[in-house]
C-alpha positions in Angstrom: 100.6 110.8 95.0 98.1 113.4 96.9 99.1 115.3 99.4 97.0 116.9 102.4 97.3 119.6 105.2 99.3 118.6 108.1 96.9 120.4 110.6 98.3 123.9 111.9 101.7 123.5 110.9 101.5 124.9 107.4 103.1 121.5 105.7 101.4 119.6 102.7 102.7 116.2 103.4 101.7 113.0 101.0 99.1 111.0 102.1 101.2 107.9 102.2 104.2 108.1 104.8 107.1 105.6 104.5 107.0 104.0 108.0 110.5 102.8 109.3 109.5 100.3 111.7 109.8 97.0 113.0 106.7 95.2 111.8 107.3 95.8 108.4 110.9 95.7 108.6 112.5 96.3 105.2 114.7 99.6 106.6 115.5 97.1 109.4 116.3 93.9 108.2 117.2 94.4 104.4 120.7 94.7 103.1 121.8 98.5 101.8 121.3 98.0 98.5 117.4 96.8 99.1 116.8 99.5 101.3 118.4 102.2 98.9 116.1 101.2 96.1 113.1 100.9 98.2 113.6 104.4 99.5 114.4 105.7 96.0 111.3 104.1 94.9 109.5 105.8 97.7 110.6 109.1 97.2 110.2 109.2 93.2 106.5 108.0 94.1 106.1 111.4 95.8 105.9 110.2 99.3 107.6 113.2 101.4 107.9 112.1 104.8 109.9 109.4 106.7 108.7 107.9 110.1 111.1 106.2 112.6 112.0 106.0 116.1 114.8 104.9 118.1 112.7 101.7 119.2 112.7 100.4 115.8 115.5 97.7 115.6 117.0 99.4 118.7 118.3 102.1 116.4 118.8 100.5 113.4 116.1 102.2 111.5 117.7 105.6 112.2 121.1 104.4 111.7 120.1 103.0 108.1 117.9 106.3 107.3 121.0 108.6 108.5 123.1 106.9 106.0 120.6 106.6 103.0 119.3 109.9 103.4 122.8 111.5 103.1 122.8 110.1 99.7 120.3 111.4 98.2 119.6 115.2 96.8 115.5 114.9 98.2 114.6 116.9 101.1 111.5 114.6 102.8 110.5 115.3 106.1 111.5 113.4 108.7 110.1 112.2 112.0 111.2 109.9 115.0 110.1 109.5 118.8 110.9 109.7 122.3 110.2 106.6 124.3 110.6 107.0 128.1 111.6 104.6 130.7 108.9 104.4 133.4 111.4 103.7 136.3 113.2 106.8 135.1 110.6 109.8 135.5 112.4 112.1 137.8 114.2 114.1 135.0 111.5 113.8 132.0 113.1 116.8 130.2 116.6 115.6 130.5 115.8 112.0 129.2 113.9 113.3 126.2 117.3 115.4 125.5 119.6 112.4 125.7 117.1 110.5 123.2 116.7 113.2 121.1 120.7 113.9 120.7 121.1 110.0 120.1 118.6 109.7 117.5 120.2 112.7 115.6 123.7 111.2 115.3 122.2 108.1 114.4 120.1 110.2 111.7 122.9 112.0 111.0 120.9 115.5 111.3 121.0 118.5 113.0 117.2 118.6 113.4 113.9 116.8 112.6 110.6 117.7 111.7 108.9 116.2 114.2 109.5 115.0 117.4 106.4 112.4 118.8 106.4 110.9 122.8 106.3 107.1 121.6 104.6 105.7 125.0 101.2 104.9 125.6 98.9 107.4 127.9 97.1 106.2 130.4 95.4 108.0 133.8 97.7 105.9 135.5 101.3 104.6 135.2 101.7 100.9 133.5 98.2 100.7 132.6 97.3 99.2 128.8 99.1 96.4 126.8 102.5 98.2 126.7 102.5 100.0 130.0 101.2 103.7 129.9 102.8 106.8 131.2 100.3 108.8 133.2 98.7 111.3 131.7 100.2 113.5 134.9 103.6 112.9 133.6 102.6 114.2 130.2 101.3 117.4 131.3 102.8 118.6 134.5 105.7 121.2 135.0 108.6 119.5 133.7 106.7 116.4 131.9 106.4 115.3 128.7 104.9 118.4 126.9 107.7 120.6 128.7 110.5 118.6 127.4 109.5 118.4 124.0 108.7 122.2 123.7 112.5 122.5 125.3 113.6 120.3 122.4 111.7 123.0 119.6 113.2 125.8 121.4 116.6 124.3 121.1 115.7 124.2 117.3 116.2 120.5 117.4 112.5 119.9 116.0 110.0 122.0 114.2 106.9 120.3 115.8 105.9 118.0 118.6 103.2 115.0 118.4 102.2 112.1 120.5 101.3 108.6 119.7 97.3 108.1 120.6 97.6 105.0 121.8 96.2 103.7 125.4 93.5 105.0 127.7 91.1 107.3 125.1 89.9 109.7 127.6 93.5 110.1 128.8 94.9 110.8 125.3 91.6 113.1 124.6 92.8 115.4 127.8 96.4 115.4 126.1 94.9 116.8 123.2 92.8 119.3 124.7 95.9 120.8 126.4 97.0 122.2 122.9 100.2 121.2 123.5 100.9 119.0 120.5 100.7 119.3 116.9 100.6 116.0 115.5 99.0 112.6 116.8 99.6 109.2 115.5 96.0 107.5 115.4 95.2 104.0 115.3 92.7 103.4 112.6 92.2 100.8 110.0 89.0 98.6 108.9 89.1 96.1 111.8 89.1 99.5 114.2 87.8 102.7 113.0 86.4 103.8 116.5 88.7 106.5 116.5 86.7 108.8 114.0 83.2 107.4 114.3 80.7 105.7 117.0 80.8 102.0 116.9 77.5 99.8 117.3 77.3 97.8 120.9 78.2 94.2 119.5 81.6 95.4 118.4 84.5 94.9 120.8 87.7 96.3 120.2 89.4 98.9 121.9 87.4 101.9 122.0 89.2 105.1 120.8 86.0 107.3 120.6 86.5 110.9 120.6 90.0 110.8 119.9 89.6 112.2 116.0 87.3 114.8 117.5 90.0 116.1 119.9 92.1 116.5 116.8 89.9 118.5 115.2 89.1 121.0 117.8 92.7 121.9 118.2 93.8 121.4 114.5 96.0 118.6 115.3 97.3 116.8 112.6 96.3 113.0 112.6 98.8 110.5 111.4 97.2 107.4 110.8 98.8 104.0 112.3 98.4 100.4 111.8 96.5 100.6 108.8 97.2 96.9 108.0 96.6 96.2 111.8 100.0 94.6 112.0 99.8 92.7 108.8 96.7 91.0 109.4 94.8 92.2 107.2 97.3 92.2 104.3 98.1 88.5 104.3 97.7 85.5 106.3 101.6 85.1 106.1 103.0 85.4 109.9 106.6 86.6 110.1 106.5 86.9 113.7 107.1 90.4 113.9 103.2 90.7 114.7 102.7 93.3 117.8 99.6 93.6 119.8 99.2 97.3 120.5 95.9 97.5 121.9 93.4 95.9 124.4 91.1 93.1 122.7 93.2 92.9 119.7 95.3 89.1 120.0 96.5 87.6 116.7 93.8 85.1 116.4 91.1 87.4 117.1 92.1 89.8 114.9 92.5 87.2 111.8 89.3 86.0 112.2 88.2 89.6 112.5 89.7 90.4 109.3 88.4 87.1 107.4 84.7 88.7 108.2 85.9 92.0 106.9 87.4 91.1 104.0 84.5 88.8 102.6 82.1 91.6 103.5 83.9 94.0 101.3 83.9 91.2 98.3 86.5 91.0 95.8 87.6 94.0 93.0 89.3 96.5 95.0 93.0 95.0 94.5 94.7 92.8 97.0 94.1 92.6 100.6 96.6 95.2 101.5 95.6 97.9 99.0 91.7 97.4 99.8 93.1 98.1 103.5 94.8 101.0 102.4 92.1 102.5 100.1 89.7 102.2 103.4 91.8 104.5 105.4 92.6 106.5 102.5 88.9 107.2 102.2 88.7 109.3 105.7 90.0 112.5 104.6 90.6 113.9 107.9 93.7 112.4 108.4 96.6 114.2 107.3 98.5 110.9 106.0 98.9 107.2 106.9 102.0 105.7 108.1 103.1 102.2 106.3 105.2 99.6 107.2 106.6 97.6 104.3 108.2 94.0 104.5 110.0 93.6 101.1 110.2 96.1 98.3 107.1 94.6 96.3 104.8 95.8 99.2 106.2 99.3 98.2 104.7 98.7 94.9 101.2 97.5 96.1 101.1 100.7 98.3 101.5 102.9 95.4 99.0 100.9 93.2 96.6 101.1 96.1 97.3 105.3 96.3 96.7 105.8 92.6 93.5 103.9 92.8 91.9 106.3 95.7 89.5 105.7 98.3 87.3 102.8 98.7 83.9 104.3 97.3 81.4 104.6 100.2 79.2 102.3 99.1 81.8 99.2 99.4 82.8 101.0 103.0 79.0 100.9 104.0 79.3 96.5 103.4 81.0 96.4 106.9 78.2 98.0 108.8 76.6 94.6 109.1 80.1 92.9 110.2 80.8 95.8 112.9 76.7 95.3 114.0 77.5 91.4 114.8 80.6 91.8 116.3 82.6 90.2 113.3 80.4 86.8 114.1 79.9 84.9 111.3 76.3 85.4 109.7 74.6 87.7 107.0 
């Protein structure tokens, strides 16, 4: 396992993070023996960070991790999140505090290492695919940043972060406030726009400038959606796929994935391994959060990490695909 610097925090984290989310699902849906086996395998492989949230399985992810982590001697870093009800923003610090205490009870912990805003961020309330929180409510007095900072001062978290989904200009302004230590950044081989300029024909959700804003303030970037909700990993659909960005309907993403995989060619591992190796080539990211649908997926991840990043000359094959907007040809 390789380890990377986690922004300005002083932490060194495994470049692969164990994701306890809904799309992967193993922590939520598997029996405890399977969960225990997968967690043990991850820790033995050198993964030293676990990411969860109250939203994952309506608390079941946190509950399972609370039971399982109590059984091991390892002390991986642990992060969770707060998702605010957009109809209950009159007391944001209070809502955050109630959510955090509920999470800590489920996790059987006195504190976490990182507490993150789970809502998307927009210029107006309710914008975007899942309904964003207004940037003003993030940065105003007694807003999200103040509420998260209050949790830090109470010793309930060491660091605070945000989820960099929603409107890129709003996300960038939140990052430029200097209030956040980390950001979960959407990044995969179908949509790497957070880290680079895309050609005119490319039509995905544009996150231009997000990585640059993180770099300005030494904000740790945690890559998410490496497998594009599983579309890059497999043709099998389990019904848990979730669209998080505009212009990324499942059928559209599937077509794009087919074009990208064909351009990259064979010899890079499985499709999932190829997708992860693409992400690992982006050295500015601190880590990448991966979801696991079954135990064998963890083996794939560990093997991909051991293979290392895709070579630059292989990644360069995607340029023609981006330039024609994933249309057939070339």
